[in-house]
BALOBA-1460 file (C-alpha; in Angstrom, 3 decimals):
// residues 379
<rec num="1" residu="m" x="-12.074" y="52.808" z="-36.818"/>
<rec num="2" residu="g" x="-9.055" y="55.035" z="-37.485"/>
<rec num="3" residu="r" x="-5.471" y="54.862" z="-36.245"/>
<rec num="4" residu="e" x="-2.902" y="57.688" z="-35.865"/>
<rec num="5" residu="g" x="0.872" y="57.228" z="-35.306"/>
<rec num="6" residu="a" x="3.134" y="59.608" z="-33.303"/>
<rec num="7" residu="g" x="6.576" y="58.078" z="-32.776"/>
<rec num="8" residu="n" x="6.101" y="54.785" z="-30.933"/>
<rec num="9" residu="d" x="2.749" y="55.886" z="-29.403"/>
<rec num="10" residu="i" x="-0.418" y="54.566" z="-31.005"/>
<rec num="11" residu="v" x="-3.740" y="56.287" z="-30.213"/>
<rec num="12" residu="e" x="-6.899" y="54.313" z="-31.006"/>
<rec num="13" residu="i" x="-10.001" y="56.334" z="-31.821"/>
<rec num="14" residu="k" x="-13.459" y="54.636" z="-31.708"/>
<rec num="15" residu="v" x="-16.188" y="56.194" z="-33.808"/>
<rec num="16" residu="h" x="-19.794" y="55.258" z="-32.860"/>
<rec num="17" residu="p" x="-22.274" y="54.990" z="-35.728"/>
<rec num="18" residu="r" x="-24.614" y="57.932" z="-35.494"/>
<rec num="19" residu="r" x="-27.090" y="59.937" z="-37.481"/>
<rec num="20" residu="e" x="-27.768" y="63.675" z="-37.749"/>
<rec num="21" residu="n" x="-28.965" y="65.300" z="-34.519"/>
<rec num="22" residu="n" x="-27.240" y="62.573" z="-32.515"/>
<rec num="23" residu="v" x="-30.144" y="60.131" z="-32.964"/>
<rec num="24" residu="g" x="-29.049" y="56.601" z="-33.801"/>
<rec num="25" residu="s" x="-30.974" y="54.663" z="-36.432"/>
<rec num="26" residu="p" x="-32.271" y="51.561" z="-34.686"/>
<rec num="27" residu="p" x="-31.106" y="48.241" z="-36.080"/>
<rec num="28" residu="p" x="-33.709" y="45.705" z="-37.241"/>
<rec num="29" residu="y" x="-33.675" y="43.725" z="-33.973"/>
<rec num="30" residu="q" x="-34.495" y="46.846" z="-31.946"/>
<rec num="31" residu="n" x="-38.003" y="46.937" z="-33.377"/>
<rec num="32" residu="k" x="-39.093" y="44.285" z="-30.909"/>
<rec num="33" residu="s" x="-41.272" y="45.482" z="-28.037"/>
<rec num="34" residu="v" x="-39.296" y="46.571" z="-25.000"/>
<rec num="35" residu="f" x="-42.247" y="45.782" z="-22.751"/>
<rec num="36" residu="k" x="-42.937" y="42.374" z="-21.294"/>
<rec num="37" residu="k" x="-45.674" y="40.479" z="-23.100"/>
<rec num="38" residu="w" x="-48.018" y="38.807" z="-20.630"/>
<rec num="39" residu="v" x="-49.731" y="35.515" z="-21.308"/>
<rec num="40" residu="p" x="-53.481" y="36.295" z="-21.109"/>
<rec num="41" residu="w" x="-55.379" y="34.115" z="-18.638"/>
<rec num="42" residu="l" x="-57.559" y="36.543" z="-16.693"/>
<rec num="43" residu="v" x="-59.815" y="37.526" z="-19.613"/>
<rec num="44" residu="p" x="-60.427" y="33.890" z="-20.662"/>
<rec num="45" residu="l" x="-61.226" y="33.127" z="-17.005"/>
<rec num="46" residu="f" x="-63.812" y="35.926" z="-16.950"/>
<rec num="47" residu="v" x="-65.354" y="34.582" z="-20.159"/>
<rec num="48" residu="v" x="-65.591" y="31.008" z="-18.867"/>
<rec num="49" residu="s" x="-67.018" y="32.229" z="-15.548"/>
<rec num="50" residu="n" x="-69.735" y="34.300" z="-17.234"/>
<rec num="51" residu="i" x="-70.758" y="31.390" z="-19.443"/>
<rec num="52" residu="a" x="-70.830" y="29.046" z="-16.421"/>
<rec num="53" residu="v" x="-73.021" y="31.508" z="-14.500"/>
<rec num="54" residu="f" x="-75.418" y="31.779" z="-17.448"/>
<rec num="55" residu="i" x="-75.752" y="27.974" z="-17.586"/>
<rec num="56" residu="a" x="-76.427" y="27.921" z="-13.837"/>
<rec num="57" residu="v" x="-79.111" y="30.619" z="-14.231"/>
<rec num="58" residu="m" x="-80.825" y="28.603" z="-16.964"/>
<rec num="59" residu="y" x="-80.775" y="25.545" z="-14.701"/>
<rec num="60" residu="v" x="-82.448" y="27.512" z="-11.912"/>
<rec num="61" residu="n" x="-84.917" y="29.050" z="-14.391"/>
<rec num="62" residu="d" x="-86.305" y="25.585" z="-15.364"/>
<rec num="63" residu="c" x="-88.729" y="26.912" z="-17.979"/>
<rec num="64" residu="p" x="-90.725" y="23.646" z="-18.495"/>
<rec num="65" residu="t" x="-91.668" y="23.600" z="-14.804"/>
<rec num="66" residu="n" x="-92.419" y="27.297" z="-14.348"/>
<rec num="67" residu="s" x="-93.940" y="28.315" z="-17.708"/>
<rec num="68" residu="s" x="-96.681" y="26.995" z="-19.949"/>
<rec num="69" residu="s" x="-94.531" y="27.262" z="-23.079"/>
<rec num="70" residu="c" x="-90.802" y="27.494" z="-23.801"/>
<rec num="71" residu="a" x="-88.449" y="28.253" z="-26.680"/>
<rec num="72" residu="a" x="-86.208" y="25.338" z="-27.721"/>
<rec num="73" residu="p" x="-88.087" y="22.796" z="-25.543"/>
<rec num="74" residu="s" x="-85.704" y="20.032" z="-26.638"/>
<rec num="75" residu="l" x="-83.149" y="21.515" z="-24.225"/>
<rec num="76" residu="g" x="-85.323" y="20.385" z="-21.330"/>
<rec num="77" residu="r" x="-84.557" y="22.205" z="-18.097"/>
<rec num="78" residu="f" x="-82.232" y="24.574" z="-19.984"/>
<rec num="79" residu="s" x="-84.867" y="25.683" z="-22.503"/>
<rec num="80" residu="f" x="-85.567" y="29.401" z="-22.878"/>
<rec num="81" residu="q" x="-88.523" y="31.540" z="-21.937"/>
<rec num="82" residu="p" x="-91.017" y="32.309" z="-24.740"/>
<rec num="83" residu="l" x="-89.658" y="34.774" z="-27.299"/>
<rec num="84" residu="k" x="-92.453" y="37.239" z="-26.530"/>
<rec num="85" residu="e" x="-91.211" y="37.362" z="-22.952"/>
<rec num="86" residu="n" x="-87.464" y="37.267" z="-23.655"/>
<rec num="87" residu="p" x="-86.374" y="37.688" z="-27.309"/>
<rec num="88" residu="l" x="-82.715" y="37.283" z="-26.290"/>
<rec num="89" residu="l" x="-83.180" y="33.548" z="-25.594"/>
<rec num="90" residu="g" x="-82.762" y="33.544" z="-21.848"/>
<rec num="91" residu="p" x="-84.418" y="33.220" z="-18.437"/>
<rec num="92" residu="s" x="-87.359" y="35.051" z="-16.945"/>
<rec num="93" residu="s" x="-86.979" y="38.388" z="-15.212"/>
<rec num="94" residu="s" x="-88.034" y="36.827" z="-11.904"/>
<rec num="95" residu="t" x="-85.181" y="34.314" z="-12.172"/>
<rec num="96" residu="l" x="-82.710" y="37.099" z="-12.863"/>
<rec num="97" residu="v" x="-83.968" y="39.016" z="-9.821"/>
<rec num="98" residu="k" x="-83.648" y="35.870" z="-7.726"/>
<rec num="99" residu="m" x="-80.070" y="35.334" z="-8.912"/>
<rec num="100" residu="g" x="-79.004" y="38.932" z="-8.185"/>
<rec num="101" residu="a" x="-80.099" y="41.254" z="-10.999"/>
<rec num="102" residu="l" x="-79.847" y="44.987" z="-10.341"/>
<rec num="103" residu="d" x="-83.204" y="46.211" z="-9.069"/>
<rec num="104" residu="v" x="-83.298" y="49.851" z="-8.046"/>
<rec num="105" residu="a" x="-85.946" y="49.402" z="-5.370"/>
<rec num="106" residu="r" x="-84.113" y="46.496" z="-3.723"/>
<rec num="107" residu="v" x="-80.763" y="48.317" z="-3.709"/>
<rec num="108" residu="v" x="-82.054" y="51.662" z="-2.470"/>
<rec num="109" residu="n" x="-84.909" y="50.659" z="-0.193"/>
<rec num="110" residu="k" x="-83.701" y="47.273" z="1.032"/>
<rec num="111" residu="h" x="-79.975" y="48.135" z="0.936"/>
<rec num="112" residu="q" x="-79.080" y="45.080" z="-1.165"/>
<rec num="113" residu="s" x="-75.830" y="46.650" z="-2.371"/>
<rec num="114" residu="w" x="-74.426" y="43.237" z="-3.293"/>
<rec num="115" residu="r" x="-76.573" y="43.408" z="-6.428"/>
<rec num="116" residu="l" x="-74.112" y="45.976" z="-7.809"/>
<rec num="117" residu="i" x="-71.621" y="43.109" z="-8.140"/>
<rec num="118" residu="s" x="-73.871" y="40.118" z="-8.818"/>
<rec num="119" residu="c" x="-75.719" y="41.771" z="-11.716"/>
<rec num="120" residu="i" x="-72.500" y="42.046" z="-13.745"/>
<rec num="121" residu="w" x="-72.162" y="38.253" z="-13.887"/>
<rec num="122" residu="l" x="-75.724" y="37.793" z="-15.157"/>
<rec num="123" residu="h" x="-76.963" y="38.069" z="-18.737"/>
<rec num="124" residu="a" x="-80.446" y="38.337" z="-20.181"/>
<rec num="125" residu="g" x="-79.963" y="35.710" z="-22.878"/>
<rec num="126" residu="v" x="-77.721" y="33.844" z="-25.304"/>
<rec num="127" residu="f" x="-77.377" y="36.814" z="-27.657"/>
<rec num="128" residu="h" x="-76.516" y="39.072" z="-24.728"/>
<rec num="129" residu="v" x="-73.794" y="36.839" z="-23.264"/>
<rec num="130" residu="v" x="-72.268" y="36.031" z="-26.676"/>
<rec num="131" residu="a" x="-72.050" y="39.707" z="-27.689"/>
<rec num="132" residu="n" x="-70.493" y="40.728" z="-24.361"/>
<rec num="133" residu="m" x="-67.990" y="37.874" z="-24.243"/>
<rec num="134" residu="l" x="-66.834" y="38.428" z="-27.833"/>
<rec num="135" residu="s" x="-66.316" y="42.111" z="-27.036"/>
<rec num="136" residu="l" x="-64.405" y="41.217" z="-23.878"/>
<rec num="137" residu="l" x="-62.112" y="38.889" z="-25.822"/>
<rec num="138" residu="l" x="-61.440" y="41.439" z="-28.563"/>
<rec num="139" residu="i" x="-60.725" y="44.294" z="-26.152"/>
<rec num="140" residu="g" x="-59.428" y="42.496" z="-23.078"/>
<rec num="141" residu="i" x="-56.898" y="40.108" z="-24.629"/>
<rec num="142" residu="r" x="-54.883" y="42.949" z="-26.129"/>
<rec num="143" residu="l" x="-54.905" y="44.953" z="-22.885"/>
<rec num="144" residu="e" x="-53.939" y="41.940" z="-20.781"/>
<rec num="145" residu="q" x="-51.046" y="41.121" z="-23.100"/>
<rec num="146" residu="e" x="-49.756" y="44.669" z="-22.644"/>
<rec num="147" residu="f" x="-50.491" y="45.306" z="-18.961"/>
<rec num="148" residu="g" x="-50.975" y="41.910" z="-17.305"/>
<rec num="149" residu="h" x="-52.301" y="42.025" z="-13.733"/>
<rec num="150" residu="m" x="-53.041" y="45.759" z="-14.039"/>
<rec num="151" residu="l" x="-55.962" y="44.844" z="-16.280"/>
<rec num="152" residu="g" x="-57.364" y="42.701" z="-13.470"/>
<rec num="153" residu="i" x="-57.231" y="45.668" z="-11.080"/>
<rec num="154" residu="l" x="-58.842" y="47.909" z="-13.690"/>
<rec num="155" residu="h" x="-61.604" y="45.415" z="-14.539"/>
<rec num="156" residu="s" x="-62.387" y="44.720" z="-10.881"/>
<rec num="157" residu="s" x="-62.682" y="48.444" z="-10.193"/>
<rec num="158" residu="l" x="-64.987" y="48.882" z="-13.180"/>
<rec num="159" residu="m" x="-67.230" y="46.026" z="-12.070"/>
<rec num="160" residu="d" x="-68.015" y="47.948" z="-8.896"/>
<rec num="161" residu="s" x="-68.624" y="51.320" z="-10.507"/>
<rec num="162" residu="d" x="-70.571" y="51.043" z="-13.764"/>
<rec num="163" residu="h" x="-74.035" y="50.202" z="-12.408"/>
<rec num="164" residu="r" x="-73.721" y="52.721" z="-9.530"/>
<rec num="165" residu="c" x="-74.141" y="55.483" z="-12.092"/>
<rec num="166" residu="s" x="-77.112" y="53.606" z="-13.522"/>
<rec num="167" residu="i" x="-78.926" y="53.784" z="-10.190"/>
<rec num="168" residu="i" x="-78.314" y="57.395" z="-9.159"/>
<rec num="169" residu="v" x="-79.293" y="58.687" z="-12.633"/>
<rec num="170" residu="r" x="-82.266" y="56.349" z="-13.069"/>
<rec num="171" residu="d" x="-85.332" y="57.794" z="-14.828"/>
<rec num="172" residu="e" x="-87.754" y="56.526" z="-12.202"/>
<rec num="173" residu="f" x="-88.229" y="53.715" z="-9.733"/>
<rec num="174" residu="v" x="-90.246" y="51.336" z="-11.887"/>
<rec num="175" residu="k" x="-92.228" y="48.534" z="-10.299"/>
<rec num="176" residu="d" x="-92.423" y="46.233" z="-13.299"/>
<rec num="177" residu="d" x="-89.664" y="43.619" z="-13.060"/>
<rec num="178" residu="n" x="-89.735" y="43.282" z="-16.836"/>
<rec num="179" residu="t" x="-88.483" y="46.844" z="-17.262"/>
<rec num="180" residu="g" x="-86.926" y="47.673" z="-13.913"/>
<rec num="181" residu="i" x="-83.943" y="45.326" z="-13.749"/>
<rec num="182" residu="s" x="-80.486" y="45.559" z="-15.249"/>
<rec num="183" residu="v" x="-77.938" y="42.823" z="-15.933"/>
<rec num="184" residu="g" x="-74.752" y="42.373" z="-17.927"/>
<rec num="185" residu="a" x="-71.090" y="43.342" z="-18.072"/>
<rec num="186" residu="s" x="-71.374" y="45.917" z="-20.856"/>
<rec num="187" residu="g" x="-70.658" y="48.748" z="-18.404"/>
<rec num="188" residu="a" x="-67.290" y="47.184" z="-17.550"/>
<rec num="189" residu="l" x="-66.634" y="46.665" z="-21.273"/>
<rec num="190" residu="f" x="-67.223" y="50.365" z="-21.851"/>
<rec num="191" residu="g" x="-64.766" y="50.925" z="-19.003"/>
<rec num="192" residu="l" x="-62.127" y="49.017" z="-20.946"/>
<rec num="193" residu="l" x="-62.832" y="51.254" z="-23.953"/>
<rec num="194" residu="g" x="-62.389" y="54.278" z="-21.703"/>
<rec num="195" residu="g" x="-59.153" y="52.775" z="-20.394"/>
<rec num="196" residu="m" x="-57.885" y="52.291" z="-23.956"/>
<rec num="197" residu="l" x="-58.589" y="55.952" z="-24.711"/>
<rec num="198" residu="s" x="-56.809" y="57.267" z="-21.605"/>
<rec num="199" residu="e" x="-53.918" y="54.846" z="-22.190"/>
<rec num="200" residu="l" x="-53.485" y="56.253" z="-25.704"/>
<rec num="201" residu="i" x="-53.548" y="59.826" z="-24.383"/>
<rec num="202" residu="t" x="-51.157" y="59.363" z="-21.458"/>
<rec num="203" residu="n" x="-48.721" y="57.232" z="-23.505"/>
<rec num="204" residu="w" x="-48.966" y="59.480" z="-26.547"/>
<rec num="205" residu="t" x="-45.194" y="59.701" z="-27.149"/>
<rec num="206" residu="i" x="-44.668" y="55.949" z="-27.709"/>
<rec num="207" residu="y" x="-47.338" y="55.482" z="-30.377"/>
<rec num="208" residu="a" x="-46.971" y="55.715" z="-34.144"/>
<rec num="209" residu="n" x="-49.970" y="56.788" z="-36.266"/>
<rec num="210" residu="k" x="-51.408" y="58.586" z="-33.247"/>
<rec num="211" residu="s" x="-54.141" y="60.489" z="-35.082"/>
<rec num="212" residu="a" x="-55.434" y="57.395" z="-36.892"/>
<rec num="213" residu="a" x="-55.529" y="55.368" z="-33.667"/>
<rec num="214" residu="l" x="-57.316" y="58.167" z="-31.786"/>
<rec num="215" residu="t" x="-59.881" y="58.726" z="-34.558"/>
<rec num="216" residu="t" x="-60.669" y="55.013" z="-34.851"/>
<rec num="217" residu="l" x="-61.092" y="54.594" z="-31.091"/>
<rec num="218" residu="l" x="-63.310" y="57.691" z="-30.786"/>
<rec num="219" residu="c" x="-65.552" y="56.429" z="-33.613"/>
<rec num="220" residu="i" x="-65.952" y="53.031" z="-31.920"/>
<rec num="221" residu="i" x="-66.823" y="54.684" z="-28.595"/>
<rec num="222" residu="a" x="-69.274" y="57.132" z="-30.210"/>
<rec num="223" residu="i" x="-71.112" y="54.373" z="-32.100"/>
<rec num="224" residu="n" x="-71.469" y="52.208" z="-28.995"/>
<rec num="225" residu="l" x="-72.691" y="55.104" z="-26.853"/>
<rec num="226" residu="a" x="-75.164" y="56.074" z="-29.594"/>
<rec num="227" residu="v" x="-76.653" y="52.562" z="-29.509"/>
<rec num="228" residu="g" x="-77.305" y="53.166" z="-25.815"/>
<rec num="229" residu="l" x="-79.754" y="55.932" z="-26.732"/>
<rec num="230" residu="l" x="-82.226" y="53.259" z="-27.882"/>
<rec num="231" residu="p" x="-84.932" y="52.094" z="-25.455"/>
<rec num="232" residu="h" x="-84.366" y="49.066" z="-23.182"/>
<rec num="233" residu="v" x="-80.601" y="49.715" z="-23.090"/>
<rec num="234" residu="d" x="-79.057" y="50.874" z="-19.805"/>
<rec num="235" residu="n" x="-76.843" y="53.642" z="-21.166"/>
<rec num="236" residu="y" x="-76.273" y="55.030" z="-17.680"/>
<rec num="237" residu="a" x="-74.199" y="51.932" z="-16.893"/>
<rec num="238" residu="h" x="-72.307" y="52.413" z="-20.169"/>
<rec num="239" residu="i" x="-71.531" y="56.059" z="-19.407"/>
<rec num="240" residu="g" x="-70.592" y="55.322" z="-15.797"/>
<rec num="241" residu="g" x="-68.320" y="52.465" z="-16.858"/>
<rec num="242" residu="f" x="-66.692" y="54.528" z="-19.605"/>
<rec num="243" residu="l" x="-65.919" y="57.477" z="-17.312"/>
<rec num="244" residu="s" x="-64.606" y="55.176" z="-14.582"/>
<rec num="245" residu="g" x="-62.355" y="53.344" z="-17.029"/>
<rec num="246" residu="f" x="-61.180" y="56.608" z="-18.577"/>
<rec num="247" residu="f" x="-59.886" y="58.013" z="-15.277"/>
<rec num="248" residu="l" x="-58.630" y="54.650" z="-13.967"/>
<rec num="249" residu="g" x="-56.613" y="54.228" z="-17.167"/>
<rec num="250" residu="f" x="-54.536" y="57.306" z="-16.346"/>
<rec num="251" residu="v" x="-53.690" y="55.715" z="-12.982"/>
<rec num="252" residu="f" x="-53.023" y="52.074" z="-13.889"/>
<rec num="253" residu="l" x="-52.011" y="52.091" z="-17.577"/>
<rec num="254" residu="i" x="-49.184" y="54.642" z="-17.562"/>
<rec num="255" residu="r" x="-46.010" y="53.907" z="-19.601"/>
<rec num="256" residu="p" x="-42.535" y="55.545" z="-19.587"/>
<rec num="257" residu="q" x="-41.995" y="58.260" z="-22.184"/>
<rec num="258" residu="f" x="-40.416" y="57.438" z="-25.562"/>
<rec num="259" residu="k" x="-37.006" y="59.011" z="-24.858"/>
<rec num="260" residu="w" x="-36.557" y="56.962" z="-21.675"/>
<rec num="261" residu="i" x="-37.561" y="53.756" z="-23.486"/>
<rec num="262" residu="n" x="-35.233" y="54.559" z="-26.399"/>
<rec num="263" residu="q" x="-32.371" y="55.272" z="-24.024"/>
<rec num="264" residu="k" x="-32.807" y="52.023" z="-22.066"/>
<rec num="265" residu="a" x="-33.322" y="49.872" z="-25.157"/>
<rec num="266" residu="c" x="-30.516" y="51.408" z="-27.221"/>
<rec num="267" residu="p" x="-27.979" y="48.667" z="-28.170"/>
<rec num="268" residu="p" x="-24.213" y="49.109" z="-27.849"/>
<rec num="269" residu="g" x="-22.779" y="51.389" z="-30.498"/>
<rec num="270" residu="y" x="-25.813" y="53.650" z="-30.720"/>
<rec num="271" residu="i" x="-26.413" y="56.925" z="-28.937"/>
<rec num="272" residu="a" x="-29.969" y="57.798" z="-27.889"/>
<rec num="273" residu="p" x="-31.185" y="61.264" z="-26.907"/>
<rec num="274" residu="p" x="-30.963" y="61.681" z="-23.114"/>
<rec num="275" residu="a" x="-34.141" y="61.547" z="-21.016"/>
<rec num="276" residu="k" x="-34.255" y="63.602" z="-17.816"/>
<rec num="277" residu="s" x="-37.149" y="61.647" z="-16.272"/>
<rec num="278" residu="k" x="-38.978" y="58.352" z="-16.769"/>
<rec num="279" residu="h" x="-42.319" y="60.046" z="-17.413"/>
<rec num="280" residu="k" x="-43.469" y="63.293" z="-18.936"/>
<rec num="281" residu="a" x="-44.753" y="66.053" z="-16.666"/>
<rec num="282" residu="y" x="-48.249" y="65.859" z="-18.176"/>
<rec num="283" residu="q" x="-48.401" y="62.140" z="-17.250"/>
<rec num="284" residu="y" x="-47.872" y="62.969" z="-13.579"/>
<rec num="285" residu="v" x="-50.510" y="65.711" z="-13.767"/>
<rec num="286" residu="l" x="-53.064" y="63.358" z="-15.362"/>
<rec num="287" residu="w" x="-52.260" y="60.680" z="-12.767"/>
<rec num="288" residu="v" x="-52.842" y="63.014" z="-9.811"/>
<rec num="289" residu="v" x="-55.974" y="64.667" z="-11.242"/>
<rec num="290" residu="s" x="-57.515" y="61.315" z="-12.203"/>
<rec num="291" residu="l" x="-56.838" y="59.804" z="-8.790"/>
<rec num="292" residu="i" x="-58.563" y="62.778" z="-7.105"/>
<rec num="293" residu="v" x="-61.555" y="62.525" z="-9.476"/>
<rec num="294" residu="i" x="-61.860" y="58.761" z="-8.823"/>
<rec num="295" residu="i" x="-61.810" y="59.168" z="-5.037"/>
<rec num="296" residu="i" x="-64.308" y="62.042" z="-5.054"/>
<rec num="297" residu="g" x="-66.553" y="60.362" z="-7.622"/>
<rec num="298" residu="f" x="-66.577" y="57.031" z="-5.776"/>
<rec num="299" residu="t" x="-67.380" y="58.722" z="-2.451"/>
<rec num="300" residu="l" x="-70.163" y="60.921" z="-3.826"/>
<rec num="301" residu="g" x="-71.583" y="58.005" z="-5.803"/>
<rec num="302" residu="m" x="-71.818" y="55.768" z="-2.743"/>
<rec num="303" residu="v" x="-73.387" y="58.524" z="-0.632"/>
<rec num="304" residu="a" x="-75.953" y="59.295" z="-3.348"/>
<rec num="305" residu="l" x="-76.679" y="55.593" z="-3.807"/>
<rec num="306" residu="l" x="-77.246" y="54.831" z="-0.133"/>
<rec num="307" residu="r" x="-79.419" y="57.938" z="0.299"/>
<rec num="308" residu="g" x="-81.564" y="57.059" z="-2.706"/>
<rec num="309" residu="v" x="-80.731" y="60.224" z="-4.637"/>
<rec num="310" residu="n" x="-82.270" y="60.471" z="-8.107"/>
<rec num="311" residu="v" x="-80.193" y="62.869" z="-10.206"/>
<rec num="312" residu="n" x="-83.144" y="63.446" z="-12.539"/>
<rec num="313" residu="d" x="-84.781" y="65.398" z="-9.721"/>
<rec num="314" residu="h" x="-81.999" y="67.964" z="-10.110"/>
<rec num="315" residu="c" x="-81.241" y="67.578" z="-13.836"/>
<rec num="316" residu="s" x="-84.039" y="68.083" z="-16.366"/>
<rec num="317" residu="w" x="-82.090" y="66.736" z="-19.376"/>
<rec num="318" residu="c" x="-80.163" y="63.796" z="-17.889"/>
<rec num="319" residu="h" x="-82.795" y="61.243" z="-18.931"/>
<rec num="320" residu="y" x="-81.874" y="61.916" z="-22.571"/>
<rec num="321" residu="l" x="-78.478" y="60.332" z="-21.932"/>
<rec num="322" residu="s" x="-80.117" y="56.900" z="-21.752"/>
<rec num="323" residu="c" x="-82.927" y="57.186" z="-24.280"/>
<rec num="324" residu="v" x="-83.967" y="59.779" z="-26.862"/>
<rec num="325" residu="p" x="-87.667" y="59.528" z="-27.787"/>
<rec num="326" residu="t" x="-88.548" y="59.539" z="-31.491"/>
<rec num="327" residu="s" x="-91.575" y="58.838" z="-33.653"/>
<rec num="328" residu="f" x="-90.426" y="55.206" z="-33.868"/>
<rec num="329" residu="w" x="-90.213" y="54.431" z="-30.141"/>
<rec num="330" residu="s" x="-91.082" y="55.721" z="-26.698"/>
<rec num="331" residu="c" x="-88.720" y="55.982" z="-23.751"/>
<rec num="332" residu="s" x="-91.335" y="55.855" z="-21.000"/>
<rec num="333" residu="s" x="-91.611" y="52.672" z="-18.973"/>
<rec num="334" residu="r" x="-94.904" y="50.976" z="-19.711"/>
<rec num="335" residu="q" x="-96.656" y="49.835" z="-16.581"/>
<rec num="336" residu="v" x="-98.978" y="46.843" z="-16.868"/>
<rec num="337" residu="y" x="-101.971" y="46.144" z="-14.686"/>
<rec num="338" residu="c" x="-104.060" y="43.011" z="-14.325"/>
<rec num="339" residu="q" x="-107.237" y="42.115" z="-12.529"/>
<rec num="340" residu="s" x="-106.879" y="38.878" z="-10.587"/>
<rec num="341" residu="s" x="-109.124" y="36.401" z="-8.812"/>
<rec num="342" residu="q" x="-107.899" y="33.332" z="-6.962"/>
<rec num="343" residu="l" x="-109.604" y="30.144" z="-5.882"/>
<rec num="344" residu="g" x="-107.268" y="27.721" z="-4.118"/>
<rec num="345" residu="n" x="-104.230" y="27.323" z="-6.322"/>
<rec num="346" residu="q" x="-106.080" y="28.625" z="-9.391"/>
<rec num="347" residu="l" x="-105.278" y="32.206" z="-10.378"/>
<rec num="348" residu="n" x="-107.255" y="33.975" z="-13.072"/>
<rec num="349" residu="l" x="-105.566" y="37.042" z="-14.571"/>
<rec num="350" residu="t" x="-107.081" y="39.592" z="-16.937"/>
<rec num="351" residu="c" x="-104.896" y="42.249" z="-18.567"/>
<rec num="352" residu="l" x="-106.625" y="45.608" z="-18.314"/>
<rec num="353" residu="s" x="-104.864" y="47.067" z="-21.362"/>
<rec num="354" residu="n" x="-105.739" y="44.402" z="-23.965"/>
<rec num="355" residu="g" x="-108.511" y="42.388" z="-22.276"/>
<rec num="356" residu="k" x="-106.686" y="39.056" z="-22.492"/>
<rec num="357" residu="s" x="-107.240" y="36.591" z="-19.671"/>
<rec num="358" residu="n" x="-105.721" y="33.280" z="-18.662"/>
<rec num="359" residu="l" x="-105.957" y="30.719" z="-15.873"/>
<rec num="360" residu="y" x="-102.810" y="29.708" z="-13.986"/>
<rec num="361" residu="y" x="-102.163" y="27.011" z="-11.425"/>
<rec num="362" residu="l" x="-99.780" y="28.335" z="-8.802"/>
<rec num="363" residu="s" x="-98.313" y="26.965" z="-5.624"/>
<rec num="364" residu="a" x="-97.577" y="29.092" z="-2.574"/>
<rec num="365" residu="d" x="-93.995" y="29.555" z="-3.783"/>
<rec num="366" residu="d" x="-95.174" y="30.921" z="-7.148"/>
<rec num="367" residu="l" x="-97.189" y="33.857" z="-5.851"/>
<rec num="368" residu="s" x="-94.192" y="36.153" z="-6.380"/>
<rec num="369" residu="k" x="-94.478" y="35.496" z="-10.138"/>
<rec num="370" residu="v" x="-97.863" y="37.166" z="-10.515"/>
<rec num="371" residu="q" x="-96.337" y="40.422" z="-11.830"/>
<rec num="372" residu="q" x="-94.269" y="38.471" z="-14.356"/>
<rec num="373" residu="l" x="-97.341" y="36.555" z="-15.549"/>
<rec num="374" residu="c" x="-99.225" y="39.828" z="-15.867"/>
<rec num="375" residu="a" x="-96.404" y="41.276" z="-17.985"/>
<rec num="376" residu="q" x="-96.461" y="38.194" z="-20.245"/>
<rec num="377" residu="l" x="-100.223" y="38.429" z="-20.626"/>
<rec num="378" residu="c" x="-100.136" y="42.104" z="-21.565"/>
<rec num="379" residu="s" x="-97.168" y="41.822" z="-23.961"/>
């Protein structure tokens, strides 16, 4: 502060601390986040709900009653199907179908569209549910802390979109329940990864170490999508979830530009560069374009789904997006066939591919499990 005398008049001149180019150096306490930190509760609720649903599925499965042998029989009613049938330590495919697994034929031919939602809450086994829930905690907690209820809107939208892509780009309508059903929330998890990528792009100005963050995120996404090229993994759901999350992120996860944040958070005594608008022009463009893509994509997806469109009929290479055949594995769905003869409640099955046969005692309610028993016998 300086003072200048002229007769009896005193003029006081205030000098604000400033740096070159009129950009104030932020004091230590300005390094705190200017955004509200939300207390995460939605992601933990999703995790608890998925685990509760898995326990309920295992209760309905009741392996000791419905199968001749079980894994971990000491668990009683909650024991797992034999490892040859389900190596993930979980229920039978028929139980998953009963509880709402995604079955192409039932959705397209019987119009059971509710399976698009129910299948996301189901998991094929302990390893499946643990891997998905750990991923949800690692990805979702951070996003919920930053965006709060917006994450709930994003996740709910993803839950309705990921498996739709899986159906309309399905390789074929398989009849074997062991290979024709899809369960799990990994498509929505890929949507959160897509949302993280679009959030980084649209909020580019507020991030430090941009290139490192972008490279790391792209590597994680590429590795996870590459795993989906293995057989028995529904990569169509992963791709559909990722694309949905990517475009939804531009709509729901937008932040103000850095200059506007710096101007609003600048403490007294510091001068921040002026910001003409709250957001950059490119953020508005991405928001509008993404919203249009989402609306068009959702509409076309629903029309294709309800009409039973198979994209592979019009795309000769699309099946490679879900599985790439190599000398180590095949991507074709293996159909199994059995010869059966029944006398009363006794059913004799003989697998035509390996010659194995077995005698089963079935009630009238168990006749729907014949295909599952055939698959077990031929495995």
